[in-house]
A tleap script that builds the chain and sets N, CA, C and O, in Angstrom:
source leaprc.protein.ff14SB
mol = sequence {
  NMET SER THR ASP ALA HIE SER LEU SER ARG
  ASP ASP VAL ALA HIE LEU ALA ARG LEU SER
  ARG LEU ALA VAL THR ASP GLU GLU LEU ASP
  ARG PHE ALA GLU GLN LEU GLY VAL VAL LEU
  GLY ALA VAL ALA ARG VAL GLN ASP ALA PRO
  THR ALA ASP VAL THR PRO THR THR HIE ALA
  VAL PRO LEU THR ASN VAL HIE ARG PRO ASP
  VAL VAL THR PRO SER LEU PRO ARG GLU GLN
  VAL LEU ALA GLY ALA PRO ALA ALA GLU ASP
  ASP ARG PHE ARG VAL PRO ARG ILE LEU GLY
  GLU GLU CALA
}
set mol.1.N position { 4.075 -27.305 -1.531 }
set mol.1.CA position { 3.988 -26.754 -0.958 }
set mol.1.C position { 2.192 -27.984 -0.096 }
set mol.1.O position { 1.476 -28.690 -0.806 }
set mol.2.N position { 2.097 -27.891 0.729 }
set mol.2.CA position { 1.001 -28.905 1.497 }
set mol.2.C position { -0.825 -28.934 0.722 }
set mol.2.O position { -1.700 -28.171 0.313 }
set mol.3.N position { -0.557 -30.251 0.902 }
set mol.3.CA position { -2.006 -30.449 -0.551 }
set mol.3.C position { -2.979 -29.583 0.153 }
set mol.3.O position { -3.318 -28.519 -0.364 }
set mol.4.N position { -3.732 -30.190 1.975 }
set mol.4.CA position { -4.591 -29.092 2.861 }
set mol.4.C position { -4.140 -27.319 2.169 }
set mol.4.O position { -3.065 -26.751 1.977 }
set mol.5.N position { -5.321 -26.999 2.005 }
set mol.5.CA position { -5.430 -25.666 1.638 }
set mol.5.C position { -5.575 -24.697 2.927 }
set mol.5.O position { -5.382 -23.484 2.849 }
set mol.6.N position { -5.935 -25.362 4.116 }
set mol.6.CA position { -5.647 -24.923 5.370 }
set mol.6.C position { -4.820 -24.566 6.489 }
set mol.6.O position { -5.025 -23.716 7.355 }
set mol.7.N position { -3.220 -25.864 6.233 }
set mol.7.CA position { -2.705 -26.101 6.845 }
set mol.7.C position { -1.202 -25.061 5.858 }
set mol.7.O position { -1.203 -24.473 4.776 }
set mol.8.N position { -0.157 -25.268 6.883 }
set mol.8.CA position { 1.272 -25.708 6.218 }
set mol.8.C position { 1.781 -26.370 7.001 }
set mol.8.O position { 1.567 -26.378 8.213 }
set mol.9.N position { 2.743 -27.197 6.218 }
set mol.9.CA position { 3.686 -27.917 6.905 }
set mol.9.C position { 5.065 -27.701 7.709 }
set mol.9.O position { 5.362 -26.589 7.275 }
set mol.10.N position { 5.918 -27.986 8.445 }
set mol.10.CA position { 7.245 -27.458 8.822 }
set mol.10.C position { 7.985 -26.584 6.781 }
set mol.10.O position { 8.345 -25.472 6.394 }
set mol.11.N position { 7.818 -28.049 6.121 }
set mol.11.CA position { 8.767 -27.552 5.213 }
set mol.11.C position { 8.609 -26.235 4.127 }
set mol.11.O position { 9.598 -25.686 3.641 }
set mol.12.N position { 6.433 -25.593 3.663 }
set mol.12.CA position { 6.494 -25.409 3.710 }
set mol.12.C position { 7.126 -24.091 4.487 }
set mol.12.O position { 8.033 -23.446 3.961 }
set mol.13.N position { 6.632 -23.775 5.655 }
set mol.13.CA position { 7.205 -22.415 5.994 }
set mol.13.C position { 8.655 -22.382 6.220 }
set mol.13.O position { 9.040 -21.472 6.954 }
set mol.14.N position { 9.911 -23.514 5.550 }
set mol.14.CA position { 10.701 -22.894 5.872 }
set mol.14.C position { 10.848 -22.516 4.426 }
set mol.14.O position { 11.153 -21.432 3.929 }
set mol.15.N position { 10.593 -23.527 3.939 }
set mol.15.CA position { 11.106 -23.023 2.352 }
set mol.15.C position { 10.054 -21.439 1.989 }
set mol.15.O position { 10.238 -21.047 0.837 }
set mol.16.N position { 9.101 -20.615 2.767 }
set mol.16.CA position { 8.761 -19.149 2.950 }
set mol.16.C position { 9.580 -18.795 3.101 }
set mol.16.O position { 9.887 -17.825 2.409 }
set mol.17.N position { 10.538 -19.291 4.092 }
set mol.17.CA position { 11.364 -18.516 5.153 }
set mol.17.C position { 12.503 -18.180 4.264 }
set mol.17.O position { 13.067 -17.127 3.969 }
set mol.18.N position { 12.654 -19.430 3.932 }
set mol.18.CA position { 14.233 -19.230 2.833 }
set mol.18.C position { 14.070 -18.430 1.704 }
set mol.18.O position { 15.139 -18.170 1.152 }
set mol.19.N position { 12.434 -17.649 0.845 }
set mol.19.CA position { 12.603 -17.611 0.216 }
set mol.19.C position { 12.431 -15.886 0.659 }
set mol.19.O position { 12.654 -15.198 -0.337 }
set mol.20.N position { 12.090 -15.028 1.912 }
set mol.20.CA position { 12.079 -14.227 2.247 }
set mol.20.C position { 13.344 -13.793 2.698 }
set mol.20.O position { 13.435 -12.727 3.307 }
set mol.21.N position { 14.443 -14.579 2.440 }
set mol.21.CA position { 15.635 -14.180 4.071 }
set mol.21.C position { 15.671 -14.561 4.507 }
set mol.21.O position { 16.792 -15.054 4.626 }
set mol.22.N position { 14.712 -14.991 5.413 }
set mol.22.CA position { 14.384 -15.171 7.067 }
set mol.22.C position { 15.550 -15.788 7.479 }
set mol.22.O position { 16.419 -16.298 6.771 }
set mol.23.N position { 15.499 -15.702 8.660 }
set mol.23.CA position { 16.000 -16.966 9.635 }
set mol.23.C position { 15.540 -17.309 10.720 }
set mol.23.O position { 15.902 -16.897 11.822 }
set mol.24.N position { 14.884 -17.924 10.535 }
set mol.24.CA position { 13.881 -18.738 11.898 }
set mol.24.C position { 14.399 -20.315 12.352 }
set mol.24.O position { 15.003 -21.289 11.901 }
set mol.25.N position { 13.800 -19.893 13.413 }
set mol.25.CA position { 14.602 -21.281 14.357 }
set mol.25.C position { 13.604 -21.962 14.282 }
set mol.25.O position { 12.448 -21.545 14.213 }
set mol.26.N position { 14.244 -23.923 14.292 }
set mol.26.CA position { 13.165 -25.069 14.554 }
set mol.26.C position { 11.834 -24.584 15.313 }
set mol.26.O position { 10.737 -24.980 14.919 }
set mol.27.N position { 11.911 -24.028 16.019 }
set mol.27.CA position { 10.749 -23.410 17.328 }
set mol.27.C position { 9.654 -23.049 16.547 }
set mol.27.O position { 8.546 -23.574 16.441 }
set mol.28.N position { 10.410 -21.532 15.728 }
set mol.28.CA position { 9.528 -20.691 15.094 }
set mol.28.C position { 8.918 -21.128 14.000 }
set mol.28.O position { 7.823 -20.592 13.834 }
set mol.29.N position { 9.270 -22.026 13.065 }
set mol.29.CA position { 8.658 -22.874 12.353 }
set mol.29.C position { 7.665 -23.718 12.895 }
set mol.29.O position { 6.605 -23.630 12.276 }
set mol.30.N position { 7.651 -24.592 13.949 }
set mol.30.CA position { 6.168 -25.108 14.245 }
set mol.30.C position { 5.779 -23.741 14.659 }
set mol.30.O position { 4.557 -23.879 14.606 }
set mol.31.N position { 5.926 -22.786 14.952 }
set mol.31.CA position { 4.687 -21.745 15.716 }
set mol.31.C position { 4.619 -21.478 14.516 }
set mol.31.O position { 3.405 -21.633 14.385 }
set mol.32.N position { 5.030 -21.150 13.364 }
set mol.32.CA position { 4.966 -20.231 12.475 }
set mol.32.C position { 3.724 -20.874 11.127 }
set mol.32.O position { 2.933 -20.243 10.426 }
set mol.33.N position { 4.047 -22.461 11.211 }
set mol.33.CA position { 3.062 -22.859 10.303 }
set mol.33.C position { 2.120 -22.903 11.301 }
set mol.33.O position { 1.358 -23.084 10.352 }
set mol.34.N position { 1.443 -22.917 12.231 }
set mol.34.CA position { 0.419 -23.473 13.060 }
set mol.34.C position { -0.291 -21.837 12.624 }
set mol.34.O position { -1.256 -21.719 11.869 }
set mol.35.N position { 0.335 -20.831 13.198 }
set mol.35.CA position { -0.485 -19.939 13.238 }
set mol.35.C position { -0.852 -19.822 11.724 }
set mol.35.O position { -1.988 -19.691 11.268 }
set mol.36.N position { 0.294 -19.892 11.049 }
set mol.36.CA position { -0.714 -19.334 8.703 }
set mol.36.C position { -1.121 -20.630 8.542 }
set mol.36.O position { -1.148 -20.839 7.329 }
set mol.37.N position { -1.427 -21.530 9.101 }
set mol.37.CA position { -2.250 -22.057 9.459 }
set mol.37.C position { -4.062 -21.257 9.341 }
set mol.37.O position { -4.709 -21.198 8.296 }
set mol.38.N position { -4.548 -20.712 10.772 }
set mol.38.CA position { -5.214 -20.506 11.609 }
set mol.38.C position { -5.940 -19.209 10.435 }
set mol.38.O position { -7.104 -19.129 10.042 }
set mol.39.N position { -4.346 -18.005 9.996 }
set mol.39.CA position { -4.960 -17.407 9.500 }
set mol.39.C position { -5.035 -17.906 7.835 }
set mol.39.O position { -5.639 -17.137 7.087 }
set mol.40.N position { -4.440 -19.174 7.229 }
set mol.40.CA position { -5.121 -18.847 5.921 }
set mol.40.C position { -6.427 -19.799 6.282 }
set mol.40.O position { -6.904 -20.135 5.199 }
set mol.41.N position { -7.330 -20.466 7.553 }
set mol.41.CA position { -8.847 -20.936 7.255 }
set mol.41.C position { -9.425 -19.433 8.417 }
set mol.41.O position { -10.618 -19.562 8.693 }
set mol.42.N position { -9.186 -18.964 8.652 }
set mol.42.CA position { -9.631 -17.639 8.357 }
set mol.42.C position { -9.496 -16.617 7.186 }
set mol.42.O position { -9.927 -15.489 7.427 }
set mol.43.N position { -9.034 -16.814 6.121 }
set mol.43.CA position { -9.490 -16.492 5.078 }
set mol.43.C position { -9.626 -17.621 3.920 }
set mol.43.O position { -9.018 -17.506 2.855 }
set mol.44.N position { -9.956 -18.051 4.034 }
set mol.44.CA position { -10.334 -19.045 3.371 }
set mol.44.C position { -12.064 -19.371 3.978 }
set mol.44.O position { -12.848 -20.212 3.539 }
set mol.45.N position { -12.195 -18.758 4.680 }
set mol.45.CA position { -13.824 -18.365 4.897 }
set mol.45.C position { -14.419 -17.270 4.228 }
set mol.45.O position { -15.551 -16.959 4.597 }
set mol.46.N position { -13.854 -16.585 3.265 }
set mol.46.CA position { -14.662 -15.802 3.070 }
set mol.46.C position { -15.233 -16.281 1.806 }
set mol.46.O position { -16.147 -15.722 1.200 }
set mol.47.N position { -14.611 -17.387 1.441 }
set mol.47.CA position { -15.288 -17.866 0.551 }
set mol.47.C position { -16.427 -18.949 0.439 }
set mol.47.O position { -16.429 -19.564 -0.627 }
set mol.48.N position { -17.253 -19.237 1.221 }
set mol.48.CA position { -18.562 -19.120 2.407 }
set mol.48.C position { -19.629 -18.485 2.179 }
set mol.48.O position { -20.755 -18.980 2.111 }
set mol.49.N position { -19.039 -16.212 1.916 }
set mol.49.CA position { -19.894 -16.188 1.607 }
set mol.49.C position { -20.873 -16.195 0.304 }
set mol.49.O position { -20.602 -16.173 -0.897 }
set mol.50.N position { -22.012 -16.232 0.942 }
set mol.50.CA position { -23.132 -15.876 -0.214 }
set mol.50.C position { -22.903 -15.106 -0.983 }
set mol.50.O position { -22.701 -14.033 -0.416 }
set mol.51.N position { -22.786 -15.010 -2.330 }
set mol.51.CA position { -22.185 -14.185 -3.302 }
set mol.51.C position { -22.689 -14.197 -4.879 }
set mol.51.O position { -22.318 -13.948 -6.026 }
set mol.52.N position { -23.651 -14.606 -4.201 }
set mol.52.CA position { -24.410 -15.043 -6.107 }
set mol.52.C position { -25.941 -14.208 -6.421 }
set mol.52.O position { -26.711 -14.226 -7.381 }
set mol.53.N position { -25.941 -13.660 -5.416 }
set mol.53.CA position { -27.037 -12.543 -5.350 }
set mol.53.C position { -26.465 -10.969 -5.647 }
set mol.53.O position { -27.195 -10.035 -5.981 }
set mol.54.N position { -24.624 -10.867 -5.401 }
set mol.54.CA position { -24.801 -9.190 -5.071 }
set mol.54.C position { -23.417 -9.098 -6.965 }
set mol.54.O position { -22.644 -9.739 -7.677 }
set mol.55.N position { -23.963 -8.009 -6.778 }
set mol.55.CA position { -23.530 -6.997 -7.821 }
set mol.55.C position { -21.944 -6.784 -7.249 }
set mol.55.O position { -21.673 -6.346 -6.131 }
set mol.56.N position { -21.065 -7.154 -8.170 }
set mol.56.CA position { -19.507 -6.448 -7.920 }
set mol.56.C position { -19.844 -4.850 -8.349 }
set mol.56.O position { -20.311 -4.255 -9.320 }
set mol.57.N position { -19.090 -4.402 -6.448 }
set mol.57.CA position { -18.659 -2.739 -6.834 }
set mol.57.C position { -17.294 -2.256 -6.762 }
set mol.57.O position { -16.382 -3.064 -6.938 }
set mol.58.N position { -17.176 -1.683 -6.650 }
set mol.58.CA position { -15.531 -0.839 -6.813 }
set mol.58.C position { -15.562 -0.452 -5.105 }
set mol.58.O position { -14.532 -0.357 -4.438 }
set mol.59.N position { -16.885 -0.263 -4.579 }
set mol.59.CA position { -16.894 0.240 -3.152 }
set mol.59.C position { -18.042 0.274 -2.415 }
set mol.59.O position { -18.985 0.853 -2.954 }
set mol.60.N position { -18.244 -0.243 -1.199 }
set mol.60.CA position { -18.977 -1.075 -0.990 }
set mol.60.C position { -20.230 0.046 -0.568 }
set mol.60.O position { -21.298 -0.543 -0.738 }
set mol.61.N position { -20.486 1.584 -0.033 }
set mol.61.CA position { -21.164 2.611 -0.311 }
set mol.61.C position { -21.105 3.102 -1.681 }
set mol.61.O position { -20.274 2.630 -2.457 }
set mol.62.N position { -22.229 4.357 -2.179 }
set mol.62.CA position { -22.542 5.162 -3.223 }
set mol.62.C position { -21.366 6.254 -3.368 }
set mol.62.O position { -21.761 7.093 -2.559 }
set mol.63.N position { -20.541 6.603 -3.734 }
set mol.63.CA position { -19.577 7.806 -3.626 }
set mol.63.C position { -20.369 8.678 -4.869 }
set mol.63.O position { -21.017 8.553 -5.908 }
set mol.64.N position { -19.729 9.759 -3.816 }
set mol.64.CA position { -20.531 10.998 -5.069 }
set mol.64.C position { -19.416 12.032 -4.755 }
set mol.64.O position { -18.620 12.103 -3.818 }
set mol.65.N position { -19.714 13.161 -6.341 }
set mol.65.CA position { -18.110 14.287 -6.678 }
set mol.65.C position { -19.003 15.263 -5.650 }
set mol.65.O position { -20.165 15.590 -5.406 }
set mol.66.N position { -17.472 15.518 -5.179 }
set mol.66.CA position { -18.251 16.051 -3.704 }
set mol.66.C position { -16.077 17.430 -4.600 }
set mol.66.O position { -14.971 17.586 -4.084 }
set mol.67.N position { -16.312 17.632 -5.127 }
set mol.67.CA position { -14.836 18.846 -5.356 }
set mol.67.C position { -15.689 20.210 -6.217 }
set mol.67.O position { -16.184 20.047 -7.332 }
set mol.68.N position { -15.722 21.134 -5.692 }
set mol.68.CA position { -16.026 22.123 -6.323 }
set mol.68.C position { -16.097 22.335 -7.781 }
set mol.68.O position { -15.472 21.523 -8.464 }
set mol.69.N position { -16.605 23.075 -8.259 }
set mol.69.CA position { -16.298 23.951 -9.793 }
set mol.69.C position { -14.634 24.203 -9.696 }
set mol.69.O position { -14.052 23.896 -8.656 }
set mol.70.N position { -13.944 24.743 -10.768 }
set mol.70.CA position { -13.397 24.988 -11.057 }
set mol.70.C position { -13.412 26.574 -11.513 }
set mol.70.O position { -13.874 26.641 -12.651 }
set mol.71.N position { -13.095 27.730 -11.051 }
set mol.71.CA position { -13.060 28.869 -10.895 }
set mol.71.C position { -11.967 29.511 -10.891 }
set mol.71.O position { -11.134 29.552 -9.985 }
set mol.72.N position { -11.952 29.916 -11.689 }
set mol.72.CA position { -10.738 31.086 -11.829 }
set mol.72.C position { -11.089 32.557 -11.194 }
set mol.72.O position { -11.926 33.365 -11.597 }
set mol.73.N position { -10.014 32.680 -9.850 }
set mol.73.CA position { -10.018 33.760 -8.850 }
set mol.73.C position { -8.287 34.117 -8.919 }
set mol.73.O position { -7.229 33.492 -8.971 }
set mol.74.N position { -8.935 36.059 -8.869 }
set mol.74.CA position { -7.289 36.614 -8.286 }
set mol.74.C position { -5.865 35.873 -7.448 }
set mol.74.O position { -5.997 35.957 -6.227 }
set mol.75.N position { -5.027 35.428 -7.729 }
set mol.75.CA position { -4.003 35.211 -6.882 }
set mol.75.C position { -3.191 36.293 -6.492 }
set mol.75.O position { -3.245 37.465 -6.865 }
set mol.76.N position { -2.267 35.629 -5.517 }
set mol.76.CA position { -1.307 36.578 -5.186 }
set mol.76.C position { -0.001 37.474 -6.104 }
set mol.76.O position { 0.676 36.621 -6.678 }
set mol.77.N position { 0.247 38.136 -6.243 }
set mol.77.CA position { 1.195 38.973 -6.820 }
set mol.77.C position { 2.504 37.688 -7.093 }
set mol.77.O position { 2.563 36.689 -6.376 }
set mol.78.N position { 3.105 37.849 -7.801 }
set mol.78.CA position { 4.291 36.862 -8.072 }
set mol.78.C position { 5.922 37.411 -7.712 }
set mol.78.O position { 6.976 36.777 -7.778 }
set mol.79.N position { 5.600 39.237 -7.200 }
set mol.79.CA position { 6.461 39.524 -6.006 }
set mol.79.C position { 6.431 38.876 -4.743 }
set mol.79.O position { 7.506 38.783 -4.150 }
set mol.80.N position { 5.217 38.321 -4.117 }
set mol.80.CA position { 4.482 38.788 -3.035 }
set mol.80.C position { 4.998 37.193 -2.796 }
set mol.80.O position { 5.836 36.834 -1.970 }
set mol.81.N position { 4.627 36.763 -3.276 }
set mol.81.CA position { 4.877 34.963 -3.608 }
set mol.81.C position { 6.477 34.572 -3.342 }
set mol.81.O position { 6.886 33.926 -2.377 }
set mol.82.N position { 7.294 35.122 -4.440 }
set mol.82.CA position { 9.172 35.221 -4.341 }
set mol.82.C position { 9.464 35.630 -2.925 }
set mol.82.O position { 10.259 35.095 -2.151 }
set mol.83.N position { 8.367 37.095 -2.632 }
set mol.83.CA position { 8.991 37.603 -1.061 }
set mol.83.C position { 8.844 36.619 -0.242 }
set mol.83.O position { 9.558 36.647 0.760 }
set mol.84.N position { 7.944 35.534 -0.404 }
set mol.84.CA position { 8.519 35.179 0.828 }
set mol.84.C position { 8.961 33.097 0.895 }
set mol.84.O position { 8.577 32.063 1.442 }
set mol.85.N position { 10.054 33.634 -0.149 }
set mol.85.CA position { 10.701 32.296 -0.830 }
set mol.85.C position { 11.950 32.178 0.121 }
set mol.85.O position { 11.952 33.071 0.968 }
set mol.86.N position { 13.103 31.232 0.208 }
set mol.86.CA position { 14.110 31.151 1.142 }
set mol.86.C position { 14.572 31.441 0.117 }
set mol.86.O position { 14.831 32.639 0.239 }
set mol.87.N position { 15.103 30.859 -1.681 }
set mol.87.CA position { 15.661 31.581 -2.448 }
set mol.87.C position { 14.903 31.814 -3.890 }
set mol.87.O position { 14.174 30.961 -4.398 }
set mol.88.N position { 15.274 33.503 -4.656 }
set mol.88.CA position { 14.495 33.042 -5.551 }
set mol.88.C position { 15.383 33.267 -6.390 }
set mol.88.O position { 16.464 33.665 -5.957 }
set mol.89.N position { 15.170 33.042 -8.172 }
set mol.89.CA position { 16.260 33.362 -8.944 }
set mol.89.C position { 15.540 33.124 -10.537 }
set mol.89.O position { 15.235 32.073 -11.099 }
set mol.90.N position { 15.400 34.694 -11.038 }
set mol.90.CA position { 14.917 35.011 -12.340 }
set mol.90.C position { 12.793 34.075 -12.156 }
set mol.90.O position { 12.249 33.033 -12.522 }
set mol.91.N position { 12.527 34.936 -11.630 }
set mol.91.CA position { 10.972 34.879 -10.674 }
set mol.91.C position { 10.692 33.694 -10.715 }
set mol.91.O position { 9.607 33.190 -11.003 }
set mol.92.N position { 12.040 32.994 -10.317 }
set mol.92.CA position { 10.827 31.335 -10.133 }
set mol.92.C position { 11.848 30.962 -8.363 }
set mol.92.O position { 12.707 31.518 -7.678 }
set mol.93.N position { 11.261 30.059 -8.347 }
set mol.93.CA position { 11.489 29.333 -6.733 }
set mol.93.C position { 12.659 28.997 -7.194 }
set mol.93.O position { 12.743 28.530 -8.330 }
set mol.94.N position { 14.004 29.207 -6.237 }
set mol.94.CA position { 15.349 28.635 -6.538 }
set mol.94.C position { 15.506 26.649 -5.543 }
set mol.94.O position { 15.476 26.657 -4.312 }
set mol.95.N position { 15.570 26.028 -5.880 }
set mol.95.CA position { 15.763 24.584 -4.911 }
set mol.95.C position { 17.379 24.082 -5.468 }
set mol.95.O position { 18.274 24.323 -6.279 }
set mol.96.N position { 16.885 23.058 -4.159 }
set mol.96.CA position { 18.324 22.166 -4.121 }
set mol.96.C position { 18.556 21.374 -5.189 }
set mol.96.O position { 17.622 20.587 -5.340 }
set mol.97.N position { 20.005 21.168 -6.552 }
set mol.97.CA position { 20.336 19.866 -7.479 }
set mol.97.C position { 19.771 18.922 -7.524 }
set mol.97.O position { 20.905 18.455 -7.416 }
set mol.98.N position { 19.004 17.928 -7.588 }
set mol.98.CA position { 18.907 16.876 -7.595 }
set mol.98.C position { 19.426 16.054 -8.405 }
set mol.98.O position { 19.923 16.474 -9.450 }
set mol.99.N position { 19.420 14.647 -8.079 }
set mol.99.CA position { 19.796 13.362 -9.108 }
set mol.99.C position { 20.699 13.762 -9.816 }
set mol.99.O position { 20.758 13.105 -10.855 }
set mol.100.N position { 22.096 15.225 -9.684 }
set mol.100.CA position { 22.969 15.477 -10.622 }
set mol.100.C position { 23.102 15.802 -11.511 }
set mol.100.O position { 24.068 15.775 -12.273 }
set mol.101.N position { 21.961 16.245 -11.593 }
set mol.101.CA position { 21.315 16.910 -13.085 }
set mol.101.C position { 21.926 18.100 -13.428 }
set mol.101.O position { 22.554 18.593 -12.492 }
set mol.102.N position { 21.955 18.846 -14.665 }
set mol.102.CA position { 22.915 19.862 -14.914 }
set mol.102.C position { 21.804 21.076 -14.922 }
set mol.102.O position { 20.627 20.889 -14.612 }
set mol.103.N position { 22.307 22.251 -15.293 }
set mol.103.CA position { 21.966 23.254 -14.725 }
set mol.103.C position { 21.079 24.146 -16.126 }
set mol.103.O position { 20.571 25.250 -15.930 }
savepdb mol mol.pdb
quit
């Protein structure tokens, strides 16, 4: 890779394209090298942000728990639930077999 942190050479881009298994033309190599250099320069600007007095956090804003308490309530009877199913067997929903599982 090239030594300048904010630019990529044609060879760098060609190497990345090979690793990504992308077929690119000579014109695209030039264009992508320039475009990726701009992107890398913009990303590098984040390092210039004054963060010495900033406490690390997992979220930008405080979060609060919005879950309701878990309260047991009556539910539908099994017969009524299974009556709306496309297929039922042995008091359970019947679904298609997947991944070659045996019954």
